C-alpha positions as CSV (number, residue, x, y, z in Angstrom):
1,M,-38.0,151.6,82.6
2,N,-35.5,150.0,80.3
3,E,-33.2,149.4,83.2
4,S,-36.0,147.7,85.1
5,K,-36.6,145.4,82.2
6,V,-33.0,144.5,82.0
7,W,-32.9,143.6,85.7
8,F,-36.1,141.6,85.3
9,W,-34.6,139.5,82.6
10,V,-31.3,139.1,84.4
11,L,-33.1,137.8,87.5
12,L,-35.3,135.6,85.5
13,D,-32.3,134.0,83.7
14,A,-30.6,133.5,87.1
15,L,-33.7,131.8,88.5
16,I,-34.0,129.6,85.4
17,A,-30.3,128.7,85.7
18,A,-30.7,127.9,89.4
19,L,-33.7,125.6,88.7
20,I,-31.8,123.8,86.0
21,I,-28.9,123.2,88.3
22,G,-31.2,122.0,91.1
23,V,-33.0,119.6,88.8
24,L,-29.7,118.2,87.5
25,G,-28.2,118.0,91.0
26,V,-31.2,116.0,92.4
27,G,-32.6,114.3,89.4
28,L,-29.4,113.1,87.7
29,P,-28.2,110.8,90.5
30,A,-31.7,109.4,90.8
31,L,-31.7,108.8,87.0
32,V,-28.3,107.1,87.1
33,Q,-29.4,104.9,90.0
34,W,-32.6,104.0,88.2
35,A,-30.7,103.2,85.0
36,S,-28.2,101.0,86.9
37,S,-31.1,99.0,88.4
38,I,-32.4,98.0,85.0
39,P,-31.1,94.5,84.2
40,P,-28.8,94.1,81.2
41,A,-30.5,93.1,78.0
42,R,-28.2,90.1,77.6
43,T,-28.1,87.7,80.6
44,I,-27.5,84.1,81.4
45,T,-29.0,82.2,84.4
46,V,-27.5,79.0,85.8
47,M,-28.2,76.7,88.7
48,A,-25.7,74.6,90.6
49,E,-25.6,72.5,93.8
50,G,-22.7,72.2,96.2
51,K,-22.3,69.6,98.9
52,T,-20.1,68.8,101.8
53,T,-20.1,65.6,103.9
54,A,-19.6,66.0,107.7
55,T,-19.8,63.9,110.8
56,P,-22.2,65.3,113.4
57,D,-20.6,66.7,116.6
58,L,-23.7,67.1,118.7
59,A,-26.3,64.7,120.0
60,E,-29.7,65.7,121.4
61,V,-31.4,63.2,123.7
62,T,-35.0,63.5,124.9
63,F,-36.3,61.3,127.7
64,S,-39.2,61.3,130.3
65,V,-40.1,59.9,133.7
66,V,-43.8,58.9,133.6
67,S,-45.7,58.0,136.8
68,Q,-49.3,57.0,137.4
69,G,-51.3,57.0,140.6
70,Q,-54.2,58.5,142.5
71,N,-52.5,61.1,144.6
72,P,-51.0,64.0,142.6
73,Q,-48.7,65.0,145.5
74,T,-47.3,61.5,145.9
75,L,-46.8,61.3,142.1
76,A,-44.9,64.6,142.1
77,S,-42.7,63.5,145.0
78,N,-41.9,60.1,143.4
79,N,-41.3,61.7,140.0
80,T,-39.0,64.3,141.4
81,D,-36.9,61.7,143.3
82,K,-36.4,59.6,140.2
83,M,-35.6,62.6,138.0
84,N,-33.1,64.0,140.6
85,A,-31.3,60.6,140.5
86,V,-31.3,60.7,136.7
87,L,-29.9,64.2,136.6
88,E,-27.2,63.4,139.1
89,F,-26.2,60.5,136.8
90,V,-26.2,62.8,133.8
91,S,-24.1,65.4,135.6
92,S,-21.6,62.6,136.5
93,Q,-21.0,62.2,132.7
94,N,-19.6,65.7,132.6
95,I,-22.7,67.1,130.8
96,A,-22.9,70.8,131.7
97,T,-26.0,72.3,133.4
98,S,-26.5,74.6,130.5
99,D,-27.0,71.5,128.3
100,I,-29.7,70.1,130.5
101,A,-33.2,71.5,129.9
102,T,-36.6,70.5,131.3
103,T,-38.8,70.6,128.2
104,G,-42.1,69.2,129.7
105,Y,-43.9,68.8,133.0
106,N,-47.5,67.6,132.5
107,L,-50.0,66.3,135.0
108,Q,-53.1,64.8,133.4
109,P,-56.1,63.1,135.0
110,T,-57.3,59.7,134.0
111,Y,-61.1,59.4,133.6
112,N,-63.3,56.4,133.9
113,Y,-67.0,56.1,133.2
114,D,-69.6,55.2,135.9
115,K,-72.5,53.3,134.4
116,N,-74.6,53.9,137.4
117,T,-74.3,57.7,137.5
118,L,-73.7,58.0,133.7
119,R,-70.8,60.3,134.4
120,N,-67.0,60.3,134.0
121,F,-64.9,60.5,137.2
122,I,-61.2,60.9,137.8
123,S,-59.7,57.6,138.7
124,G,-56.1,58.7,138.8
125,Y,-53.4,60.9,137.3
126,T,-50.4,60.6,135.0
127,L,-47.4,62.8,135.5
128,T,-44.8,63.2,132.8
129,Q,-41.5,65.1,133.3
130,T,-39.4,65.5,130.2
131,V,-35.8,66.5,129.9
132,T,-33.6,67.2,126.8
133,L,-29.9,66.8,126.8
134,K,-27.2,68.2,124.5
135,I,-24.2,65.8,124.5
136,H,-21.1,67.3,122.8
137,D,-18.9,64.2,123.5
138,L,-20.5,61.6,121.3
139,S,-18.6,58.8,123.0
140,K,-20.9,59.3,126.0
141,V,-24.2,58.9,124.2
142,A,-24.4,55.1,124.5
143,T,-23.4,55.3,128.2
144,V,-26.0,57.9,129.0
145,L,-28.8,56.0,127.2
146,G,-27.8,52.7,128.8
147,G,-27.9,54.3,132.3
148,L,-31.3,56.0,132.1
149,A,-33.8,53.2,132.4
150,P,-32.4,51.6,135.6
151,L,-32.9,55.0,137.3
152,G,-36.6,55.3,136.4
153,V,-36.7,56.7,132.9
154,N,-39.4,54.9,131.1
155,Q,-39.7,56.9,127.9
156,I,-36.8,57.8,125.6
157,G,-37.9,59.8,122.6
158,G,-34.8,59.3,120.6
159,V,-31.4,60.7,119.6
160,N,-30.9,63.4,117.0
161,F,-27.4,64.0,115.7
162,T,-26.7,67.5,114.4
163,F,-23.9,70.1,114.3
164,N,-22.7,72.7,116.8
165,N,-21.9,75.2,114.0
166,P,-24.0,74.2,110.9
167,D,-23.1,77.5,109.2
168,D,-19.5,76.3,108.8
169,F,-20.6,73.4,106.7
170,V,-23.2,75.5,104.8
171,A,-20.4,77.9,103.8
172,L,-18.4,75.0,102.4
173,A,-21.4,73.8,100.4
174,R,-22.1,77.3,99.2
175,A,-18.6,77.8,98.0
176,D,-18.8,74.6,96.1
177,A,-22.1,75.6,94.5
178,M,-20.8,79.1,93.5
179,S,-17.7,77.6,91.9
180,K,-19.7,75.1,89.9
181,A,-22.2,77.8,88.8
182,Q,-19.4,80.1,87.6
183,V,-17.7,77.3,85.6
184,K,-21.1,76.3,84.1
185,A,-21.9,80.0,83.2
186,Q,-18.5,80.6,81.6
187,E,-18.8,77.4,79.5
188,M,-22.3,78.4,78.3
189,A,-21.2,82.0,77.6
190,S,-18.2,80.9,75.7
191,E,-20.3,78.5,73.5
192,A,-22.6,81.5,72.8
193,G,-19.6,83.7,71.8
194,A,-19.8,86.0,74.8
195,S,-18.1,86.5,78.1
196,L,-19.4,86.9,81.6
197,G,-20.1,90.2,83.2
198,K,-21.2,91.1,86.7
199,V,-23.7,89.1,88.8
200,V,-27.2,90.5,88.3
201,T,-29.1,88.4,90.8
202,L,-28.2,85.6,93.2
203,S,-30.4,83.3,95.4
204,E,-29.7,80.1,97.4
205,N,-31.4,77.2,99.1
206,T,-29.7,75.4,101.9
207,Y,-30.6,71.9,103.2
208,I,-29.3,70.5,106.5
209,P,-30.7,67.0,107.1
210,Q,-32.7,66.3,110.2
211,P,-32.5,62.6,110.7
212,L,-35.1,60.5,112.4
213,P,-34.4,59.3,116.0
214,M,-32.0,56.4,115.9
215,Y,-32.9,55.0,119.3
216,A,-36.2,54.9,121.1
217,M,-37.6,53.0,124.2
218,S,-40.8,53.2,126.1
219,S,-42.2,51.1,128.9
220,G,-45.0,48.7,128.3
221,A,-48.5,48.8,129.8
222,G,-48.5,49.8,133.4
223,L,-45.3,51.8,133.0
224,A,-43.1,49.2,134.6
225,I,-39.6,50.4,134.8
226,P,-36.9,48.2,133.2
227,Q,-34.4,47.0,135.7
228,A,-31.5,46.8,133.3
229,V,-30.9,47.8,129.7
230,S,-27.7,46.9,127.8
231,T,-25.7,49.7,126.4
232,P,-26.9,50.4,122.9
233,N,-24.6,50.8,120.0
234,I,-25.1,54.3,118.8
235,Q,-23.3,55.6,115.6
236,P,-23.6,59.2,114.4
237,G,-22.7,58.4,110.8
238,T,-22.3,61.2,108.4
239,Q,-24.6,63.8,106.8
240,D,-24.6,65.6,103.5
241,V,-25.1,69.4,103.8
242,T,-26.2,70.9,100.5
243,D,-26.6,74.4,99.2
244,S,-28.0,75.2,95.7
245,V,-27.6,78.6,94.1
246,T,-29.2,80.3,91.1
247,I,-27.1,83.1,89.6
248,T,-27.9,85.5,86.7
249,Y,-24.9,87.0,85.0
250,A,-24.7,89.8,82.5
251,L,-23.2,88.9,79.2
252,R,-20.6,91.0,77.4
């Protein structure tokens, strides 16, 4: 009987020891992780803005051929002939097929009101075919724009200058912002008699400007096609890409 009690207590002690080891093995790492997630009691938060100025290297041009008439099939045929001539001209400017996209093809009826029957009736149709180009060689933008109208283009939505790889300029602006934020935080910490520790939190806000169209043309009433348009003077200018950061540092 005494021997049974001894074994009972031995097994109970072993079970308790195993439970303690299990709790420590599972709970201790979780406790450490939880403790490390608690922000330090002493922190400093700073904001800074970085900027880089760059010249756009990509132009996006949007234009349309708009036709009006009573027969939809005739409209489609005429519109297609004009647009094919336009696209042939565009291709002659060494613009790749992958940079030419049809972004709209709309046929809409035109209604008139009959006072005798007191009803609306279809008096004709308007067909609009829209194409968007990406022009990587900015020296060709003016030539392309000047050559569109004589071929039948009667609406040019505008030119938008942007970047092929905007992330490259964002990275430069971000590096500038991070550097300014660190210098600012070090100065403030020094004035407070402390030094900077690890980064606790970090956030950013990027701004890449989207300029308004710099050139726009549309035909007047009746959609008459201009016979000649002088080559416009198109300048891409420069754009400021900015990135602002907010950083919280631990203080030591």
